[in-house]
N, CA, C and O of each residue as an XYZ file, in Angstrom:
332
protein
N      10.844     -3.265    -15.805
C      10.187     -3.558    -15.203
C       8.939     -2.542    -15.417
O       8.923     -1.552    -16.149
N       7.690     -3.137    -14.428
C       6.469     -2.644    -15.011
C       5.932     -1.763    -13.544
O       5.490     -2.276    -12.516
N       6.109     -0.481    -13.795
C       6.459      0.616    -12.859
C       5.161      1.565    -12.565
O       5.017      2.538    -11.825
N       3.895      0.586    -13.833
C       2.452      1.453    -14.049
C       2.262      1.009    -12.346
O       2.536     -0.105    -11.899
N       1.819      1.977    -11.679
C       0.945      1.855    -10.581
C      -0.109      1.793    -10.357
O      -0.749      2.754    -10.785
N      -1.062      0.525     -9.470
C      -2.173      0.603     -9.581
C      -3.285      1.394     -8.971
O      -4.491      1.185     -8.845
N      -2.363      2.518     -8.581
C      -3.040      3.801     -8.113
C      -3.851      4.328     -8.701
O      -3.734      4.561     -9.904
N      -4.639      4.575     -8.166
C      -6.444      5.424     -8.512
C      -6.399      6.786     -8.150
O      -7.320      7.419     -8.667
N      -5.487      7.598     -7.288
C      -5.885      8.769     -7.562
C      -6.817      8.647     -6.516
O      -7.826      9.330     -6.694
N      -6.787      7.891     -5.328
C      -8.020      7.983     -3.992
C      -7.525      7.601     -3.082
O      -8.167      6.825     -2.375
N      -6.334      7.933     -2.747
C      -5.620      7.876     -1.647
C      -5.783      8.014     -0.185
O      -4.883      8.667      0.342
N      -6.652      7.591      0.560
C      -7.191      6.755      1.462
C      -6.953      5.861      2.467
O      -7.203      4.697      2.155
N      -6.386      6.114      4.020
C      -6.051      4.398      4.352
C      -7.345      4.238      5.317
O      -8.130      5.139      5.613
N      -7.391      2.699      5.798
C      -8.299      2.799      6.318
C      -7.138      2.608      7.828
O      -5.967      2.984      7.880
N      -8.039      1.823      9.068
C      -7.380      1.340     10.067
C      -6.456      0.507      9.830
O      -6.182      0.468     11.029
N      -5.603     -0.311      9.315
C      -5.091     -1.044      8.727
C      -4.164     -0.872      7.755
O      -3.664     -1.751      7.054
N      -3.809      1.102      7.729
C      -3.369      1.160      6.951
C      -3.379      0.395      5.733
O      -2.420     -0.317      5.436
N      -4.440      0.500      4.980
C      -4.279      0.322      3.545
C      -5.711      1.282      2.811
O      -6.750      1.880      3.088
N      -4.880      0.901      1.797
C      -5.640      1.921      0.208
C      -6.911      1.222      0.394
O      -7.112      0.008      0.438
N      -7.905      2.394      0.519
C      -9.523      1.800     -0.110
C      -9.846      2.253     -1.440
O     -10.991      2.281     -1.890
N      -8.705      2.641     -2.115
C      -8.727      2.888     -3.403
C      -8.180      2.027     -4.580
O      -8.658      1.789     -5.689
N      -7.036      1.643     -3.986
C      -6.046      0.486     -4.431
C      -5.609     -0.495     -4.258
O      -5.063     -1.360     -4.944
N      -6.017     -0.272     -2.676
C      -5.637     -1.702     -1.880
C      -4.572     -2.036     -1.120
O      -4.582     -2.432      0.046
N      -3.578     -1.840     -1.895
C      -1.855     -1.498     -1.284
C      -1.851     -1.001      0.118
O      -2.683     -0.157      0.448
N      -1.067     -1.412      0.885
C      -0.631     -1.231      2.087
C       0.692     -0.138      1.888
O       1.628     -0.064      1.093
N       0.142      0.805      3.281
C       1.267      2.395      3.065
C       2.772      1.586      2.554
O       3.441      2.181      1.708
N       3.142      0.606      2.937
C       4.622      0.043      2.785
C       4.699     -0.164      1.674
O       5.543      0.501      1.072
N       4.125     -0.861      1.122
C       3.863     -1.357     -0.355
C       3.566     -0.010     -1.464
O       3.871     -0.026     -2.657
N       3.111      0.768     -0.970
C       2.842      2.012     -1.345
C       3.874      2.738     -1.788
O       4.104      2.978     -2.973
N       4.783      3.253     -0.459
C       5.749      3.628     -0.670
C       6.943      2.872     -1.361
O       7.437      3.512     -2.289
N       7.269      2.172     -1.216
C       8.232      1.136     -1.797
C       7.642      0.843     -3.318
O       8.313     -0.096     -3.746
N       7.018      1.103     -3.962
C       5.924      0.334     -5.484
C       7.365      0.646     -6.389
O       7.818     -0.332     -6.985
N       8.094      1.928     -6.523
C       9.059      2.185     -7.281
C      10.165      1.586     -7.225
O      10.938      1.562     -8.183
N      10.439      0.929     -5.921
C      11.729     -0.039     -5.478
C      11.743     -1.205     -6.088
O      12.856     -1.542     -6.491
N      10.551     -2.202     -6.364
C      10.067     -3.389     -6.412
C      10.240     -3.492     -7.817
O      10.056     -2.830     -8.839
N      10.782     -4.882     -7.349
C      11.315     -5.522     -9.250
C      10.035     -6.029     -9.294
O       9.222     -6.042     -8.370
N       9.853     -6.581    -10.786
C       8.441     -6.609    -11.545
C       7.872     -7.187    -11.196
O       6.684     -6.878    -11.102
N       8.506     -8.860    -10.617
C       7.776    -10.134     -9.965
C       7.585     -9.520     -8.211
O       6.928    -10.077     -7.331
N       8.109     -8.670     -8.127
C       7.151     -8.084     -6.361
C       6.045     -6.989     -6.790
O       5.012     -7.074     -6.127
N       6.058     -6.268     -7.489
C       5.098     -5.786     -7.844
C       3.843     -6.735     -8.425
O       2.739     -6.643     -7.888
N       4.064     -7.651     -9.547
C       2.562     -8.575     -9.430
C       2.735     -9.352     -8.060
O       2.155    -10.429     -8.199
N       3.199     -9.272     -7.002
C       2.835    -10.146     -5.901
C       2.420     -8.826     -5.128
O       1.850     -9.351     -4.172
N       2.344     -7.716     -4.948
C       1.847     -6.413     -4.672
C       0.074     -6.563     -4.921
O      -0.873     -6.731     -4.153
N       0.223     -6.389     -6.535
C      -0.478     -6.843     -6.954
C      -1.503     -7.778     -7.537
O      -2.398     -7.546     -8.349
N      -1.054     -9.220     -6.745
C      -2.315    -10.175     -6.413
C      -2.464    -10.032     -4.719
O      -3.325    -10.816     -4.320
N      -2.227     -9.726     -4.297
C      -2.069     -9.380     -2.430
C      -3.286     -8.705     -2.543
O      -4.252     -9.192     -1.958
N      -3.496     -7.126     -3.530
C      -4.288     -6.408     -3.506
C      -5.738     -7.247     -3.938
O      -6.765     -7.039     -3.292
N      -5.711     -8.359     -5.268
C      -6.629     -8.577     -5.232
C      -7.271     -8.854     -4.300
O      -8.269     -8.185     -4.032
N      -6.821    -10.104     -3.400
C      -6.735    -11.087     -2.298
C      -7.491    -10.115     -1.316
O      -8.560    -10.412     -0.782
N      -6.833     -8.934     -1.134
C      -6.774     -7.859      0.062
C      -8.875     -7.211     -0.639
O      -9.774     -6.910      0.148
N      -8.950     -7.205     -1.485
C     -10.179     -6.158     -1.753
C     -11.919     -6.466     -1.302
O     -12.897     -5.744     -1.111
N     -11.734     -7.490     -1.277
C     -13.121     -8.409     -0.770
C     -12.927     -7.344      1.098
O     -13.440     -6.228      1.020
N     -12.355     -7.636      2.362
C     -12.145     -7.257      3.162
C     -12.163     -5.748      2.969
O     -13.110     -5.142      3.472
N     -11.446     -5.220      2.454
C     -11.187     -4.177      2.971
C     -12.579     -3.350      2.070
O     -12.961     -2.346      2.671
N     -13.272     -3.617      0.880
C     -14.827     -3.127      0.578
C     -15.657     -3.320      1.492
O     -16.415     -2.424      1.865
N     -15.654     -4.553      2.019
C     -16.583     -4.828      3.798
C     -16.467     -4.033      4.854
O     -17.422     -3.889      5.618
N     -15.549     -3.545      5.008
C     -14.904     -2.855      6.123
C     -15.170     -1.407      5.777
O     -15.549     -0.924      4.711
N     -14.835     -0.737      7.116
C     -14.989      1.253      6.451
C     -13.702      1.709      5.849
O     -12.547      1.285      5.882
N     -14.315      2.740      5.279
C     -13.182      3.282      4.327
C     -12.835      3.748      4.801
O     -13.185      3.966      5.961
N     -11.769      4.295      4.149
C     -10.747      5.468      4.740
C     -11.089      6.611      4.663
O     -11.621      6.834      3.575
N     -10.995      8.195      5.865
C     -11.993      9.428      5.672
C     -11.044     10.127      5.543
O     -11.388     11.223      5.984
N      -9.339     10.206      4.967
C      -9.244     11.514      5.072
C      -7.509     10.556      3.995
O      -7.046      9.421      4.105
N      -7.237     11.343      3.403
C      -6.557     11.088      2.431
C      -4.700     10.488      3.165
O      -4.377     10.611      4.346
N      -4.073     10.065      2.390
C      -2.941      9.819      3.297
C      -1.929     11.520      3.425
O      -1.780     12.592      2.839
N      -1.476     10.769      4.598
C      -0.658     12.075      5.477
C       0.481     12.058      4.982
O       0.799     11.127      4.242
N       1.535     13.287      5.331
C       3.214     13.258      5.121
C       3.150     12.134      6.146
O       3.541     10.982      5.961
N       2.507     12.717      7.445
C       3.329     11.512      8.171
C       3.149     10.053      8.276
O       3.898      9.199      8.751
N       2.023      9.962      7.743
C       1.550      8.386      7.394
C       2.317      7.676      6.224
O       2.245      6.452      6.121
N       3.045      8.420      5.350
C       4.244      8.623      5.023
C       5.400      8.293      5.165
O       6.047      7.585      4.393
N       5.798      8.827      6.265
C       7.187      8.838      7.006
C       6.979      7.822      7.452
O       7.670      6.905      7.010
N       6.084      7.532      8.384
C       5.718      6.293      9.530
C       6.018      4.917      8.291
O       7.006      4.199      8.449
N       5.056      4.687      7.106
C       5.011      3.795      6.769
C       6.594      3.277      5.637
O       6.796      2.131      5.235
N       7.528      4.545      5.346
C       8.734      4.509      5.218
C      10.066      3.932      6.179
O      11.190      3.502      5.919
N       9.180      4.207      7.577
C       9.927      3.833      8.878
C       9.404      2.148      8.680
O      10.281      1.294      8.549
N       8.526      1.906      8.672
C       8.106      0.490      8.962
C       8.894      0.036      7.981
O       9.518     -0.954      8.363
N       9.154      0.374      6.755
C      10.301     -0.511      5.406
C      11.331     -0.945      5.947
O      11.711     -2.113      5.860
N      12.047      0.190      6.734
C      13.122      0.664      7.081
C      13.370     -0.794      8.540
O      14.356     -1.524      8.448
N      12.644     -0.931      9.393
C      12.481     -1.744     10.603
C      12.082     -3.051     10.059
O      11.825     -3.828     10.978
N      11.903     -3.701      8.596
C      11.293     -4.738      8.265
C      12.639     -4.976      7.614
O      13.013     -6.148      7.570
N      13.258     -4.239      7.209
C      15.092     -4.750      6.140
C      15.583     -5.066      7.598
O      15.775     -6.185      8.075
N      15.733     -3.936      8.159
C      16.712     -4.776      9.179
C      16.588     -5.767      9.816
O      17.528     -6.478     10.171
N      14.875     -6.056     10.167
C      14.597     -7.267     11.054
C      15.538     -8.588     10.262
O      16.120     -9.494     10.858
N      15.472     -8.360      8.664
C      15.937     -9.445      7.839
C      17.403    -10.015      7.959
O      17.766    -10.943      7.238
């Protein structure tokens, strides 16, 4: 598995909970180490598609907080329960 994260150590979320540094959604950030290589490649492709719209919008102003991290984990759990 390729666990090399796309993180560039500039973790700030915009209003859509997407990091304006690596373009991953908070749920993708939280789950990164549990994703298969194929899933990581899909996330990277999604990030590339997401980049222009994120760059065109307002930048995140504050680093990811513990509360946002916990909310991301809760979103993942909720998504799993809905499947």
